[in-house]
C-alpha positions, 0 to 999 in steps of 0.5 A: 061282737067288737070285731077285734082279734084275740090279741087286740090291745086295750087301745084297740078294744076301746076304739072298737067299743066306741065305734060299735057303741056309737053305731047301735046307740039307742039315741041314733036308732030310736025304736029299733029293738035289734039295735038296742039288743046289740048295744047291750051286747057291745057293752057286755063285751067291753065289760069283759074285755076291759077287765084283765081277769075276765078277759083271761078267763074268757080267752081260756074258757069262752063265755062259760069262764065269765058266766056266774051261772055256769055249772059243771055240766049234767052228764052222769057217769057210772062207777063208784068213787075210787077214793071212797068219799064224796069230792067237792069238785068246786074246790078242785076247780077253785084251786086251779082256776080261781073260781071256775066251775060254778063256784063264785067267790064274789058276794053279790050283796057287797058294795060294788063300784058302778061302771064308767060311761064314755061320751065325746065333745067337739070343740073349736081350735081356739077353745082347745088352745084357750080352754073353755067350759062345755055342757055335756049331755049323756046317759047313765044308769042310776038307782031307781028312785021309786024303789030305792034301788031294791027292785021291789015295789014300794011298800013291799019287802024282798024275801029270803030265797027258799032255794038257798036259804039266803046264802046265794049258793046251792050245792049240786051233787053229780055222778062222775067217773070219780064217783059222786061229786058235789059242787057249789054254784050260784043259786039259779033262783035268786042269782046269788043275792039270797033274796027274791022279789015277789012284787017287782017295782013297776018303774024299773021292772025289778032291776033296781036301776033305770037309765036317765039323761044327765048334763054336766058342766065340763071345764076343758083346760087350755092346751088340750088336744085331739083324742085326749080324755078328761075323767070326771069322777063319780058321774058314771053309772051308779054303784051296786049295794051302796057302792060308789058311782063309776066315772065319766070319760069325756073324749075330746074332738077338735075341729080343724081350723081354716088357717092354723095347724097344730104341731105339738104346742106350736101353731103353723100357718101360711101367708101368701105374698106377691112377687113385689112384696117378697122382692122389695120387703113388706109389712104384713098382717099375720093372724094369731090366736090373740088377734092380728100381729104385724111383721116386716118381711125382709127384701128377697124373701123366698118361697118356703121361708119361715119366720117365727112369732115367739110365744104366740102358740098354744098354752102348755097343758097344765103348766105355764108358758106357750108354744110359738107360731111359725109362718111359712111364706108362699109367693103367688105368681100373677095370672091373666096379665094384660099387654101393658103388664107383660111389657113392664115385666119383660122390661124388668126381666131384661134389666136383671142379671144372673146375680139377681137369680142366684139359685137359677145361676147355681142350678144351670152351672151344675147342669153344664158340668153334667152334660159338659156343653 
């Protein structure tokens, strides 16, 4: 469902989940029942693969290893019990596989933490550098307020399951080559809860949970970078049976800047100079995250030279201090010269000697040595 290989890493699984969840999200596919079903399957797949125990059982036994309603099969075999007694095959499976074979050790009525919710937020380069607050809208699942999360219609009560007498487990006897064996499995009627709903809540259709739209103000710290995750505790899906809510994971997307480029906590940019400015030296105005700054370029500056503005970079995340800003020089060669400009440039070139062009002089000396002429 997620499109990953069996040996995929946790990061690969999470990345695939985000892509698939975005593809089939109900908000992006309004009214599309097929997409809605796919979205549920994607969430179920991620819930299994993100849990190390469930993933191990799934890798070994397929979906049967993670389905609490999976039984031990229904085929009957002839023959008596060679051991002369009934065997609880669930105990055997339980000792080897930790509950596989239909036996469930989890109390369905015990408090359980809700699952986490993921959402992404896009911020500007400056907001990532300086920090900001953002209103983040997302969907989560919470207890139905109409029925208080019970799933039963208001004013009615859940009743003890007649099939398992409220235990949530039922015993099944089967004939096998070992004789008659007995297994304990999750009750099919109440799904392990021990109680059944006779009149479901109209709002949640008996699920006890509904999907809702929420908004939370997220404080994004200065210095955060692309693909980092902020964890907002208690803002995920609500828990079960009074358990705590899951967390909200906020993935950070940072827009590219027209001028600045980030490398660690340092900021880089390029500034173009004219031939005359680079040759004679010039005071230039440099853009920084704090506004404009002046810098004097020394005479004879070459293309690719870099100068540093100390402390003009990005705030270190969750600590004091800032990175630096590095400015790389580019020399713009003039185009579309008129006759007078060409004449003046030729006159200037005639006045120059090899001592004015050290790189050119060194290069052609090396060429002469190679070709010996």
